[in-house]
Each structure stands twice: as C-alpha cells, then as structure tokens.
ZAMARGU-4260 file (C-alpha; in steps of 0.2 Angstrom, whole numbers, plus 5000, padded with zeros to 4 digits):
<rodrens>
0) 4999/5022/5094 | 4999/5013/5077 | 5005/4997/5085 | 4991/4998/5098 | 4978/5001/5085
5) 4985/4986/5075 | 4984/4975/5091 | 4966/4981/5094 | 4962/4977/5076 | 4969/4960/5077
10) 4960/4957/5093 | 4943/4963/5085 | 4946/4951/5071 | 4950/4936/5082 | 4934/4940/5092
15) 4924/4941/5076 | 4931/4924/5071 | 4925/4916/5087 | 4908/4925/5085 | 4905/4920/5068
20) 4905/4902/5074 | 4889/4906/5084 | 4874/4905/5072 | 4865/4922/5072 | 4847/4917/5077
25) 4834/4927/5085 | 4829/4920/5102 | 4821/4935/5111 | 4817/4926/5127 | 4832/4915/5127
30) 4838/4908/5144 | 4851/4896/5139 | 4869/4902/5136 | 4870/4895/5118 | 4853/4903/5113
35) 4858/4919/5121 | 4874/4919/5112 | 4865/4916/5096 | 4853/4931/5100 | 4868/4943/5103
40) 4875/4937/5087 | 4858/4940/5078 | 4858/4958/5084 | 4876/4961/5079 | 4872/4955/5061
45) 4854/4961/5059 | 4853/4976/5070 | 4870/4983/5066 | 4876/5000/5072 | 4894/4998/5066
50) 4903/4992/5051 | 4903/4973/5048 | 4918/4962/5051 | 4920/4969/5069 | 4915/4962/5086
55) 4925/4973/5098 | 4919/4975/5116 | 4909/4991/5111 | 4900/4982/5097 | 4897/4967/5109
60) 4890/4979/5122 | 4877/4986/5111 | 4872/4969/5104 | 4871/4962/5122 | 4861/4976/5128
65) 4848/4974/5113 | 4847/4955/5117 | 4843/4959/5135 | 4831/4973/5129 | 4821/4959/5119
70) 4817/4951/5136 | 4812/4967/5144 | 4801/4972/5130 | 4791/4956/5132 | 4788/4959/5150
75) 4786/4978/5147 | 4772/4975/5135 | 4763/4962/5147 | 4765/4975/5161 | 4757/4989/5151
80) 4743/4978/5145 | 4740/4972/5163 | 4738/4990/5169 | 4727/4994/5155 | 4715/4980/5159
85) 4715/4981/5178 | 4715/5000/5178 | 4724/5002/5195 | 4728/5019/5203 | 4745/5024/5196
90) 4759/5034/5204 | 4768/5047/5192 | 4784/5053/5199 | 4790/5070/5192 | 4808/5073/5194
95) 4821/5085/5185 | 4834/5072/5189 | 4837/5053/5188 | 4854/5045/5192 | 4851/5028/5185
100) 4868/5021/5184 | 4872/5007/5171 | 4857/4997/5165 | 4865/4981/5159 | 4871/4974/5176
105) 4855/4980/5184 | 4844/4972/5171 | 4852/4955/5170 | 4853/4955/5189 | 4835/4959/5192
110) 4830/4946/5178 | 4842/4933/5186 | 4851/4929/5170 | 4868/4936/5174 | 4877/4919/5174
115) 4869/4914/5158 | 4875/4930/5150 | 4892/4928/5156 | 4893/4911/5149 | 4885/4917/5132
120) 4898/4931/5131 | 4912/4918/5134 | 4906/4908/5119 | 4908/4925/5109 | 4926/4928/5115
125) 4921/4941/5128 | 4921/4943/5147 | 4905/4950/5155 | 4915/4962/5166 | 4924/4970/5151
130) 4907/4972/5141 | 4899/4980/5156 | 4913/4993/5157 | 4908/4999/5139 | 4892/5007/5146
135) 4892/5025/5150 | 4881/5031/5164 | 4865/5040/5158 | 4869/5058/5162 | 4851/5062/5169
140) 4855/5068/5186 | 4869/5074/5199 | 4865/5072/5217 | 4855/5062/5230 | 4838/5069/5223
145) 4841/5060/5207 | 4848/5044/5215 | 4832/5043/5226 | 4821/5045/5211 | 4830/5030/5203
150) 4830/5020/5219 | 4811/5023/5220 | 4808/5017/5202 | 4818/5001/5205 | 4809/4997/5222
155) 4791/5001/5215 | 4795/4989/5200 | 4801/4976/5212 | 4785/4978/5223 | 4774/4977/5208
160) 4767/4994/5211 | 4760/5003/5195 | 4771/5018/5193 | 4779/5029/5180 | 4794/5041/5181
165) 4794/5057/5171 | 4810/5066/5167 | 4820/5075/5153 | 4832/5067/5141 | 4847/5078/5144
170) 4859/5076/5129 | 4875/5083/5138 | 4870/5080/5157 | 4877/5092/5170 | 4895/5090/5165
175) 4909/5077/5164 | 4922/5082/5177 | 4940/5083/5172 | 4954/5087/5184 | 4969/5097/5178
180) 4982/5108/5186 | 4969/5122/5187 | 4957/5111/5197 | 4940/5106/5190 | 4936/5108/5172
185) 4918/5104/5165 | 4916/5096/5148 | 4899/5090/5140 | 4894/5072/5145 | 4895/5061/5129
190) 4882/5047/5134 | 4872/5050/5119 | 4886/5053/5107 | 4882/5036/5099 | 4865/5031/5106
195) 4857/5023/5121 | 4851/5005/5118 | 4839/5005/5133 | 4827/5019/5126 | 4813/5016/5114
200) 4807/5032/5105 | 4788/5033/5105 | 4784/5042/5089 | 4766/5041/5093 | 4767/5050/5110
205) 4770/5069/5107 | 4762/5084/5115 | 4763/5102/5111 | 4771/5114/5124 | 4768/5132/5123
210) 4779/5147/5129 | 4776/5166/5130 | 4760/5171/5120 | 4745/5180/5129 | 4729/5176/5137
215) 4713/5179/5127 | 4696/5180/5136 | 4682/5172/5126 | 4664/5179/5125 | 4658/5164/5137
220) 4671/5171/5150 | 4683/5156/5148 | 4701/5160/5145 | 4713/5153/5132 | 4732/5154/5131
225) 4737/5158/5113 | 4752/5164/5102 | 4770/5163/5108 | 4780/5148/5102 | 4775/5130/5103
230) 4788/5115/5103 | 4784/5097/5103 | 4788/5085/5117 | 4793/5068/5111 | 4793/5053/5123
235) 4808/5041/5125 | 4804/5026/5136 | 4817/5017/5147 | 4812/5000/5154 | 4813/4998/5173
240) 4813/4979/5178 | 4809/4973/5195 | 4819/4960/5204 | 4813/4942/5202 | 4796/4948/5195
245) 4789/4950/5178 | 4784/4968/5182 | 4793/4981/5171 | 4788/4999/5173 | 4793/5014/5163
250) 4804/5030/5165 | 4797/5042/5151 | 4810/5055/5146 | 4804/5070/5136 | 4814/5077/5121
255) 4810/5094/5114 | 4808/5096/5095 | 4801/5108/5082 | 4791/5103/5067 | 4796/5103/5049
260) 4784/5117/5046 | 4793/5128/5059 | 4809/5127/5047 | 4808/5143/5036 | 4814/5138/5019
265) 4812/5156/5012 | 4824/5162/5025 | 4836/5148/5022 | 4837/5150/5004 | 4840/5169/5007
270) 4856/5164/5016 | 4848/5168/5034 | 4852/5150/5040 | 4852/5153/5059 | 4835/5163/5057
275) 4828/5149/5047 | 4830/5136/5060 | 4828/5147/5075 | 4814/5137/5084 | 4823/5121/5081
280) 4838/5128/5089 | 4828/5135/5104 | 4819/5118/5106 | 4836/5109/5106 | 4842/5120/5120
285) 4828/5114/5132 | 4835/5097/5134 | 4853/5101/5131 | 4860/5103/5149 | 4854/5099/5167
290) 4853/5115/5177 | 4860/5127/5165 | 4868/5143/5172 | 4854/5155/5178 | 4864/5171/5181
295) 4857/5179/5166 | 4838/5182/5161 | 4841/5170/5146 | 4847/5157/5159 | 4832/5160/5170
300) 4820/5158/5155 | 4829/5142/5150 | 4828/5134/5167 | 4810/5139/5169 | 4806/5132/5151
305) 4814/5115/5156 | 4803/5114/5172 | 4787/5119/5163 | 4791/5107/5148 | 4793/5092/5160
310) 4777/5097/5169 | 4766/5101/5154 | 4771/5086/5143 | 4769/5074/5158 | 4752/5080/5163
315) 4745/5080/5146 | 4751/5062/5144 | 4744/5057/5161 | 4727/5065/5157 | 4727/5057/5139
320) 4730/5040/5146 | 4717/5042/5160 | 4704/5048/5148 | 4708/5033/5136 | 4705/5020/5150
325) 4689/5029/5156 | 4682/5031/5138 | 4684/5012/5136 | 4673/5009/5151 | 4659/5021/5147
330) 4653/5036/5157 | 4665/5044/5170 | 4668/5060/5180 | 4683/5071/5184 | 4681/5067/5202
335) 4688/5050/5198 | 4704/5057/5193 | 4713/5057/5210 | 4707/5040/5213 | 4717/5034/5198
340) 4731/5046/5198 | 4744/5051/5211 | 4757/5064/5206 | 4772/5066/5217 | 4783/5081/5215
345) 4802/5077/5218 | 4807/5094/5226 | 4801/5111/5219 | 4807/5109/5201 | 4791/5102/5195
350) 4780/5114/5205 | 4772/5121/5189 | 4763/5105/5188 | 4750/5113/5200 | 4745/5128/5189
355) 4747/5118/5173 | 4735/5104/5180 | 4723/5118/5184 | 4725/5126/5167 | 4722/5109/5158
360) 4707/5105/5168 | 4699/5123/5167 | 4704/5129/5149 | 4705/5112/5140 | 4692/5101/5149
365) 4680/5115/5154 | 4680/5112/5173 | 4676/5127/5185 | 4689/5133/5197 | 4682/5124/5213
370) 4681/5107/5204 | 4698/5109/5196 | 4706/5114/5213 | 4698/5099/5221 | 4705/5087/5208
375) 4722/5096/5209 | 4724/5096/5228 | 4719/5078/5229 | 4731/5073/5216 | 4747/5081/5220
380) 4760/5078/5234 | 4776/5086/5237 | 4793/5080/5243 | 4804/5094/5251 | 4823/5090/5249
385) 4831/5105/5258 | 4830/5119/5271 | 4844/5129/5262 | 4836/5146/5257 | 4845/5147/5241
390) 4838/5130/5236 | 4820/5134/5240 | 4816/5141/5222 | 4809/5158/5220 | 4806/5164/5202
395) 4805/5182/5196 | 4787/5187/5193 | 4792/5197/5178 | 4800/5181/5170 | 4785/5171/5175
400) 4772/5183/5167 | 4783/5184/5151 | 4785/5165/5149 | 4769/5158/5157 | 4755/5172/5157
405) 4741/5160/5160 | 4750/5151/5174 | 4753/5167/5183 | 4735/5172/5182 | 4731/5155/5191
410) 4745/5157/5204 | 4739/5174/5208 | 4721/5167/5211 | 4728/5153/5222 | 4737/5166/5232
415) 4722/5178/5234 | 4711/5163/5239 | 4724/5157/5252 | 4725/5175/5259 | 4706/5176/5260
420) 4705/5159/5269 | 4718/5166/5282 | 4708/5182/5284 | 4691/5173/5287 | 4696/5158/5297
425) 4714/5161/5304 | 4715/5179/5309 | 4729/5174/5322 | 4740/5171/5307 | 4737/5188/5298
430) 4753/5196/5304 | 4763/5181/5296 | 4754/5182/5279 | 4769/5192/5271 | 4780/5176/5273
435) 4766/5163/5271 | 4758/5169/5255 | 4764/5163/5238 | 4768/5179/5229 | 4782/5190/5237
440) 4777/5207/5230 | 4792/5217/5238 | 4796/5231/5226 | 4814/5227/5225 | 4812/5209/5218
445) 4794/5202/5217 | 4795/5183/5216 | 4784/5168/5216 | 4789/5156/5231 | 4788/5139/5224
450) 4789/5129/5240 | 4774/5140/5247 | 4764/5135/5232 | 4768/5117/5234 | 4763/5117/5252
455) 4747/5127/5249 | 4742/5116/5235 | 4747/5098/5239 | 4737/5085/5250 | 4754/5079/5258
460) 4771/5086/5261 | 4785/5075/5267 | 4803/5077/5272 | 4817/5064/5268 | 4823/5060/5286
465) 4815/5061/5303 | 4826/5076/5309 | 4823/5085/5292 | 4804/5082/5293 | 4805/5089/5311
470) 4814/5104/5306 | 4801/5107/5292 | 4787/5106/5304 | 4795/5116/5318 | 4804/5130/5308
475) 4802/5131/5289 | 4783/5127/5287 | 4778/5129/5306 | 4764/5141/5302 | 4756/5130/5289
480) 4757/5115/5301 | 4745/5125/5312 | 4733/5126/5298 | 4735/5108/5291 | 4743/5097/5305
485) 4740/5081/5296 | 4747/5087/5279 | 4765/5085/5285 | 4774/5068/5287 | 4791/5060/5286
490) 4797/5048/5273 | 4815/5044/5277 | 4824/5041/5260 | 4829/5023/5256 | 4841/5014/5244
495) 4839/4998/5233 | 4848/4984/5241 | 4850/4976/5223 | 4862/4989/5216 | 4870/4994/5232
500) 4875/4977/5239 | 4869/4962/5229 | 4876/4967/5213 | 4890/4979/5218 | 4898/4968/5231
505) 4895/4950/5225 | 4908/4943/5238 | 4899/4950/5253 | 4882/4946/5245 | 4887/4927/5244
510) 4893/4927/5262 | 4877/4934/5268 | 4867/4921/5258 | 4878/4908/5266 | 4876/4913/5284
515) 4857/4917/5283 | 4854/4902/5272 | 4843/4912/5260 | 4844/4927/5248 | 4827/4934/5253
520) 4836/4948/5262 | 4838/4956/5244 | 4820/4961/5245 | 4818/4961/5264 | 4833/4970/5273
525) 4825/4966/5290 | 4832/4948/5288 | 4850/4955/5289 | 4846/4956/5308 | 4849/4937/5307
530) 4868/4940/5306 | 4868/4947/5323 | 4869/4929/5331 | 4885/4926/5321 | 4894/4942/5324
535) 4907/4935/5335 | 4910/4919/5324 | 4928/4919/5318 | 4924/4910/5302 | 4911/4924/5297
540) 4923/4938/5303 | 4937/4930/5292 | 4925/4928/5277 | 4919/4946/5279 | 4937/4953/5280
545) 4942/4943/5264 | 4927/4950/5255 | 4931/4968/5261 | 4949/4965/5255 | 4944/4959/5238
550) 4934/4975/5236 | 4948/4986/5242 | 4960/4978/5230 | 4948/4981/5216 | 4946/4999/5221
555) 4965/5001/5222 | 4967/4995/5204 | 4953/5008/5199 | 4961/5022/5208 | 4978/5018/5200
560) 4969/5017/5183 | 4960/5034/5184 | 4972/5045/5194 | 4989/5036/5193 | 4991/5036/5212
565) 4996/5019/5220 | 4986/5016/5236 | 4989/5002/5249 | 4974/4991/5252 | 4981/4987/5269
570) 4978/5006/5274 | 4962/5012/5281 | 4951/5017/5267 | 4942/5034/5272 | 4930/5040/5259
575) 4919/5056/5257 | 4909/5056/5240 | 4895/5068/5237 | 4891/5085/5229 | 4904/5098/5234
580) 4896/5111/5245 | 4901/5121/5259 | 4887/5114/5271 | 4893/5096/5267 | 4910/5102/5273
585) 4923/5093/5262 | 4933/5108/5268 | 4933/5101/5286 | 4939/5085/5279 | 4954/5092/5270
590) 4959/5103/5284 | 4959/5088/5295 | 4970/5079/5282 | 4982/5094/5281 | 4984/5094/5300
595) 4987/5076/5300 | 5000/5078/5286 | 5009/5092/5296 | 5010/5081/5312 | 5017/5066/5302
600) 5030/5078/5295 | 5035/5083/5313 | 5037/5065/5319 | 5052/5054/5318 | 5052/5037/5308
605) 5048/5027/5324 | 5033/5038/5329 | 5026/5037/5311 | 5027/5018/5311 | 5015/5018/5326
610) 5002/5028/5317 | 4987/5021/5307 | 4991/5022/5288 | 4976/5030/5280 | 4970/5033/5262
615) 4958/5048/5261 | 4947/5048/5245 | 4936/5063/5241 | 4925/5064/5226 | 4910/5074/5219
620) 4906/5088/5207 | 4906/5107/5211 | 4893/5117/5201 | 4902/5126/5187 | 4898/5143/5195
625) 4901/5139/5213 | 4918/5147/5215 | 4921/5141/5233 | 4916/5123/5230 | 4928/5123/5215
630) 4942/5130/5226 | 4939/5115/5238 | 4941/5103/5224 | 4958/5112/5219 | 4964/5111/5237
635) 4961/5093/5239 | 4970/5090/5223 | 4985/5101/5228 | 4986/5093/5245 | 4986/5076/5236
640) 5000/5081/5224 | 5011/5086/5239 | 5007/5072/5251 | 5007/5057/5238 | 5025/5062/5232
645) 5032/5065/5250 | 5043/5050/5253 | 5043/5053/5272 | 5025/5052/5274 | 5017/5043/5259
650) 5017/5026/5267 | 5006/5033/5281 | 4995/5045/5271 | 4988/5046/5254 | 4975/5059/5247
655) 4965/5055/5232 | 4952/5066/5223 | 4941/5053/5213 | 4936/5062/5197 | 4919/5062/5189
660) 4909/5054/5203 | 4894/5045/5197 | 4884/5029/5201 | 4896/5018/5193 | 4911/5026/5202
665) 4901/5024/5218 | 4898/5005/5215 | 4917/5004/5215 | 4920/5015/5230 | 4907/5010/5242
670) 4910/4991/5244 | 4929/4995/5247 | 4926/5008/5260 | 4930/5006/5279 | 4926/5024/5285
675) 4914/5036/5277 | 4912/5054/5281 | 4895/5062/5283 | 4900/5078/5291 | 4888/5091/5286
680) 4883/5106/5298 | 4869/5098/5309 | 4852/5103/5303 | 4857/5107/5285 | 4858/5089/5276
685) 4840/5083/5272 | 4845/5065/5272 | 4862/5061/5264 | 4856/5044/5258 | 4874/5038/5253
690) 4877/5035/5271 | 4864/5020/5270 | 4874/5013/5255 | 4891/5014/5265 | 4883/5006/5281
695) 4875/4992/5271 | 4892/4988/5265 | 4900/4986/5282 | 4907/5003/5283 | 4908/5013/5299
700) 4903/5032/5299 | 4911/5047/5306 | 4897/5060/5306 | 4886/5074/5314 | 4869/5071/5321
705) 4861/5076/5304 | 4850/5069/5291 | 4848/5050/5291 | 4864/5049/5301 | 4852/5050/5316
710) 4842/5035/5312 | 4857/5025/5306 | 4865/5028/5323 | 4849/5022/5332 | 4849/5007/5321
715) 4867/5001/5321 | 4871/5007/5339 | 4880/5022/5346 | 4896/5011/5348 | 4897/5008/5329
720) 4896/5027/5325 | 4909/5040/5327 | 4899/5055/5332 | 4906/5073/5333 | 4900/5091/5332
725) 4887/5103/5337 | 4869/5097/5336 | 4855/5105/5325 | 4847/5114/5340 | 4864/5121/5346
730) 4869/5129/5329 | 4859/5145/5330 | 4866/5150/5347 | 4884/5145/5341 | 4881/5157/5326
735) 4875/5171/5337 | 4890/5169/5349 | 4901/5170/5334 | 4893/5187/5329 | 4896/5193/5346
740) 4914/5189/5345 | 4914/5175/5358 | 4922/5161/5346 | 4939/5155/5352 | 4947/5145/5338
745) 4956/5129/5342 | 4975/5130/5340 | 4975/5115/5328 | 4962/5124/5317 | 4973/5139/5316
750) 4989/5128/5312 | 4980/5120/5298 | 4974/5136/5290 | 4991/5144/5292 | 5000/5129/5284
755) 4989/5132/5268 | 4993/5150/5268 | 5011/5147/5270 | 5012/5140/5252 | 5015/5122/5257
760) 5003/5116/5244 | 5008/5127/5230 | 5006/5145/5224 | 4987/5146/5222 | 4979/5159/5232
765) 4967/5151/5244 | 4964/5167/5254 | 4946/5169/5248 | 4942/5151/5253 | 4950/5153/5270
770) 4943/5170/5273 | 4926/5162/5273 | 4931/5154/5290 | 4937/5171/5297 | 4929/5186/5305
775) 4913/5186/5315 | 4900/5191/5302 | 4897/5198/5285 | 4894/5190/5267 | 4906/5176/5264
780) 4913/5177/5281 | 4910/5172/5299 | 4911/5153/5296 | 4893/5150/5293 | 4895/5131/5292
785) 4904/5130/5309 | 4920/5122/5302 | 4930/5130/5315 | 4918/5126/5329 | 4917/5108/5325
790) 4936/5105/5320 | 4942/5100/5338 | 4928/5088/5341 | 4931/5081/5323 | 4950/5079/5326
795) 4947/5070/5343 | 4935/5058/5335 | 4947/5055/5320 | 4960/5050/5334 | 4947/5037/5340
800) 4945/5031/5323 | 4964/5027/5322 | 4964/5018/5338 | 4948/5008/5334 | 4956/5003/5317
805) 4972/4996/5326
</rodrens>
C-alpha cells in the first residue's frame, strides 16, 4: 500500500510538473486545445477544491468540468434571456427520478468539443478517457422512469423546446449495490461526498413548504393553511445542453433546509443538542434518500413529504416566474396561465401538484373554485408508467389529513364534484363509482387513489408503449375512457441517440457516418434506414463485426475489473439488465441458465465442443425490502460461483452478475451486447425502454410480446426477433387454468428447480423463492408471473438463438 501511494504521489507530481508549463489563463469560451488547457489550468489554480501542488486525475476532472461549465453558463444565460424576452409556452416536467449518467462526456459531445478537450488534457498529461472515469453518476434515479425523464430533457434541449425539469437533490440516492457472499448489500451513494461541479446553487430561489398544521376559515369565507412546520426549498440548477445547438435548458433540483432562526440556541446551551436542531434534522431527511422504506408510518410520512415538497416548490417557482413575465407586460389574467405553462406529471409521484395548484390559485391568488379548476385541468397532464396494482399509489387518508389537511379538503371536493357529475350525466356508470371515485372510504383502510385523481384532473393521459396504452384504455381506465375518449393517448417512450449510440459506441457511430455519408442520423434516426441497401455488403459487415468486437473486448476488461471473472469475447454475449422484479423474470433467465449448465455437465467433451459458448450477464438493483428480488440476485451470484469455476463447463458457459447497474455501466454493456433479454410476463411491462438502446446498437432481442417489444419487432422485422411466451390477452385464462389445477409443468422446468433444491449451488435455502412457482393459488404461490408456463417456449427459442449465432 505504501509503495502504491508513493507511485501515485510521484505520478501526481509529474502531472503537476507538466500542468505547470501551461499558463493558467481564463478562456471561458475556448475552442482551441491550447486555450482550453489554459482554462483548465486556471480553474485548478483559482477555483481550487484540493490542496495545491497536486494535479491527479480527480483534480483534473473537477477542473475540466468547471472549464466545460464556463461554456455552458454562457449558453445557459443566453437561453434564459431568450425565453424571458419571447415568453413562449414552457413545459415543466415533474419527476421524482432522473437518471442522468455522466455529464462530462455528454456535454463535450453535445457541444462538439470532445476532440479539443482530449488534446487539451494531453497537454496537461492526462487522457480524456481516464478523466471521464473520475465522474460519479448523479444518484437521482433508479429505473426506466428516471432514464426516460433524462432522455426527454436531452431531446427537448436538442429540439430547442423551452422546457424545465424539476426533481429532488437526493444526497444518498437509492443505494449503491455491493455483492457479497450473502447477496446484495445496500450502502449509501457517495456522489455528493465531495461536490458536483455541474450544479449551480441559486441562493435567491427559495420557497417555503409547509407540513402538518391546520386550516383556518377567515371571516370572508376564504381558507388558510397555518401552523405546522415550514422548511425552505433551495434550488440547484443543472445545465442540459442540446446537441449542436446553443439551447441549454435547466434541470432544477430542490434541497430542503431549515432557517437559522429555527435553531434553538436556548435548548442547545441547555445540552439538548438533538432537540435544538430538530427541524434542521427533519429537513435534511426529506432529500436524503430516493424511495425511503415506507413500512412504518414515519416512512409513509417521509415519502409523502418528498412528493409534496417537489410539487409545492416547483409550482411556487412556476407561478412566480409566470407572474414575473406577465407583470413586465402590463395587465393579464389567470386564464392565460395554461397558454404559457404545461405541467407534465411523470407517473403518480407528483400527483399532489393537482391539489397544490388549486390551493395556490384559491388561497394565495384569490381565485374561485371554478376558475382555479379550469386553470388546473388545462395545465396538467399525466403519464402512466404501470399497470401493476402495487405501483398505482394509494395513500392512507389519515396520513394525508395529518400531513396535508388543506389538500385533503380540496381532494374531497374534487371527489364530490366528480361523483355529482356521474349522478347527473352518466347514470349508467353509477354502479362503478366505488372503483372510479378518488377516495376509497372502505372502513378497513380508507385511501386516496392517486391514479384516479390524475385521470379526473388532467387534460391528457398517456401510456408509454402502444400495448400499454391499449391496456390502460381497455382495462385499467376503461370506465373513464367512456366519459373522456379523447383524453387518452399513446406516447411510446424514446431514447436519445446521442448518449445511447453516438457517444457510447464511437466505432459503430463512425461506420454509420461513413456508409450514410452524413452524421445527421444523430438527430434523425429515420436516416438509419439508408443502411438497408448496404446490409449484404461484405465490407460493411466486416466493419460492423470489428466494431462489435472492439466493444466486446472493452466490456470483457470491465467485467474482469469489477467482478474478477474472465470472459471470452468470442462467446455469445447475452445480457439482461433492469430493475430486479418478479414480473421482469430474471428468475426465468437464471433457471434457463441452470438447465443449460446441467445439460453441459451431462455431455461428453466432444458434444460440448458443438455447443454455442455463451456469457450470460445479469444486472440490476433489487429494492432493499423486496425479499424475493434479493433472493434472485443471490441465486444468480451462486450459480455464477459454481459455473465459472467448473473446468468442464466454463469454456462454454459463464454467468456474471454485474454489480451496481447504472447509466455508466449501461454505456459499457449495451454496445458489447449481441442478445438482450426482455422477457417480462406479457401485459406487465409498460415499455421496457432499454430494449430500444440494445436494438440501436445492433443487438438482437429475445422477448415476449410486451411493452415496446411489440413495436420494435414490427420495425425490425419478425425474422430479427426471437419471440416466445404467452401473449397479454392469453394471460388471464392461463392464470385461471392454473387456479383450476390444469397446469402441466414441462419436465425441463421441474429438472431446473430440482437441481437448485439439490444444493448444487450451495447451502442457501431457496425454497421460499422456488415455492412462489409451486401450487395453483394463494399468496406468494401459483406462479403469478407464468415462469413455468413460458419456460418450454423460452428454452426452445434459446436453442434457435444458439443455432442462429453459429
């Protein structure tokens, strides 16, 4: 250790010696490598975050990021001024998650200065690739919902659309995933342990956010929410640059703080230290962790606090900026608000924006109910992301009355008016009111149905893939569709081709540029169709294969570095990366791998040599409290430990669990993929959007007819998609047949399960996980996600994959 430290120290000193030869001069808009190097050197010397006399990769990263940020701030300010002058209608995207990924590569790529920065860093004794690796992913999200939000921000900036993202500045994220002999362990993310060079704190942008308290009726009849506790929302802005445009939009993240006057000096000096800073402590909890555990009442209160904090701070900011622009123009009316403001709710987490906008308009701005309702319903739209019952949020009415008494009054009134409308104009739906209304007043557990509130109050509701939107209209929201048929529409999720091909796979990107004779496909993917006429060209095929192999080698090195497992880049790279969830069926994948391993063990050496060597990679986080998902992570790792050290088999099969899956890991995995698995139970995956990223990188899919798989298959052709499994419309009957004892398991399925139970992969008791696949009905039994039903079709299709790869 001491020797390594000495080497690093000497390297740092050597780099410092090189850097000292570059004059530290401020060139905020530099484009030439020499000037950029000077600007980086300037930040190292005059915006120091570390001790002097060092210029290690980490110090170089922060100075480089601040140099790029200079350029962004110039464009940012110009964009902000342009919007202020022209006063266009602006989109405000409210999301509890953003999965941004690294900002440095994205910024220099979008600005078109990647080459210049690489040259500048060489002059300073560093490689750009090494510097990029110093950046930690912002821990602001977890799944597809957050990545969609970030892709939207990138695309809106690139299309020069006036748009803002609003989110929370989570200090510790969801968690960093560590893999031990016990499976997944969760530790706090450390992305803010030092600081983020990309965010600008706006000390002049703060808004009060109240919790608890009571509602007071004034003599005039108006209502006022008073008392309780008040925290301050402080804005941190992150620049979102468009590709080859000066447009730079904002992601505004809120942090919760308490004021100095909330610190009780008397109690502190009396030795009651915790009591003295109680509000400060409670404020810090709000933005500590993404999706804190909500098994306890305190956990539920904290989650609800987070959601309301995001909605209240964002809407106060939106209203303030609207009034600021309008006051500069002279007289105006609130009816103009929806003509200048569009608020998009990314799933049900920001639903409280609806009663909060009503409260702000009525209690703060003095509007009557009808006018406030008209403004609210014309302003807010809702994106649904799931049909899973547990993900359609329902909040306890008692918790809501306790935390947000004024908002519960407003929700109660919206519910009453909705029911009155049904009674007067749609008597045919009266029998369905108990499920359609917003408040579920069942005596056992009265709740507020957030999805129902969104549907009743929004001007538009969308799903995120055609199949998903069809299911919303035909099943989940069918009764509402009969009232408002034009309210429901589809918006299939999309991805940014900049991050997900142009930047993450430069070799493939260059080949596409060459054969299309243009790089305009980077902002217009329809142009990729121009490659079709070269599909049989052997030169293109050869170049394509060499780009894929370069990405596979890079991925192999990464796998060795993070897991210690050596994988063969000549084997088929088979990847499934997404949140670990039973409906996404990582369990189907690993049971298939287990059966494959068992069959390989039974073969003689000659038979093995005829098989298709395969490296199976699985990655994703299981929620800390989701026991079965964590068992699946453990099983994948246990299988890998056995298979990878089995000398008879490990030339033909490797199993790797890729830890701590995030955007940067995806940028390594996806370009190196050849087969990707999108194998959810049909009708349960809203979109699955990573399937688009894999397809864009020349990877074939094995999958069910679910989510965006349906549309991808239509686009790329049935011959280029390995389809298996039940369809969404068949699933209910299959479940019913199972309940009636009509399911006959495939012998291969039974063999795979029995192999696990035999202890082949260690002494851990997998019975609770495997028991979920047994029986015909009952809680946690009956194979709800159809793993057993789809297993034979899955295995047959995997055999076709092997043959096709040969």
